[in-house]
N, C-alpha and C positions, 0 to 999 in steps of 0.2 A: 446518459448521453442524449436520450430523447428530449429531456428537459432543456439541455444546453442548446440543442438544435432549434427548439421552439423559441428560445430567447434570442438567438442569432437571427432567425427568420423574422421575428416580430420587430426587432430593432431595424433590420434592413427595410422592412415594409413601412415602418413609421418615419425613418429618417432619410433613407436613400430614395425611396419611391414616393416621397411626398409630392403630390401633384404640383404644388407651387414651385418647389425646387426643380422638378423636372421641366416645367414650362419655362422657368427663368434660364435654365441651362440651355434649352433649345433656342431661346431667343438670342442668347449670347453667341451661340454657334452660328446662327443665321446672320447676325450682325458681322461677325468675322468674315463669313463667306462674301457678303456684300462688299465689305471694304476691300477684300482681296480682288474682287471683280473690278472695282474702280481702279485699283492699282494696275490691273492688267490692261485696262483701256488707256491709262496714261503711258504705260510702257509701249503699247501698240502705236500710239501717236508719236512718241519719241523715236521709235525705230523706223517708222514710215518716213519721218523727216530725215533721218540719217540715210535712209535708202535713196531718197531724192538727191541728197548731197553727193552721195557716191556716184549716182548716175550722171550728175553734172560733171564731177571730176573725171569720170571715165570718158565722157564725150570730149572734154578739153584735152585729155591725154591722147586720145585717138586722133584728134585734130592736129596736135603737135607732131605726132608720129607721121601723119599723112603729109605734113609739110616737109619732112625729111631734112631739115636744115640743121640738125643738132645730133649729138650722140644719142643713139636709139636705146642703148642698154639701160640707162636709168629710167627712161620713159616706159619701156616694156616691163621693167621690174615694178614700177609704180602701178601699171595696169594690172599686173598679176596680183599685187597686194590688194588693190581695190576690189578686184573680182573675188578674192578670198573673203574679204570682209562682207561683200554683198551676199555671198552664199550663206555665211553665218547668220547674217541679219534676216535673210529670207527664211531660213530654217526656224529661227526664233519666232518670227512673225507667224509662221504656220502653226507652231506649237501654241502660241497665245490664242490664235483664232480657234483652234480646236477646243481649248479650255473655255473660251467664251461662248461657244455654241453648245455647251452642255445644257440639259434641261434646267429651267428655272425652278427654284423651290417655292412652293406655295405656303404662306404663313398661316393659313386657316387652321 
């Protein structure tokens, strides 16, 4: 049994813990993390644009309601829907910002 243990440990040491293999694996992992971060910035930009659009739509709907010259029910429903969307986007943006403010990894 002891001989089998030595063979297994030697194989692990030579093939799994090979410094070149370990370094290459770490580099690949860091590359994936950097790409993920770039995707987060793109998502943040897209959601920020959508949030601005929703704010404009809310302002327009509010102005239409203030004019009071039409059936209010569809306008109020549209305001509620935009507010619901706004809450969801705001929560998603907060989540992205928290992920983006994690400590940066040093490649040294």
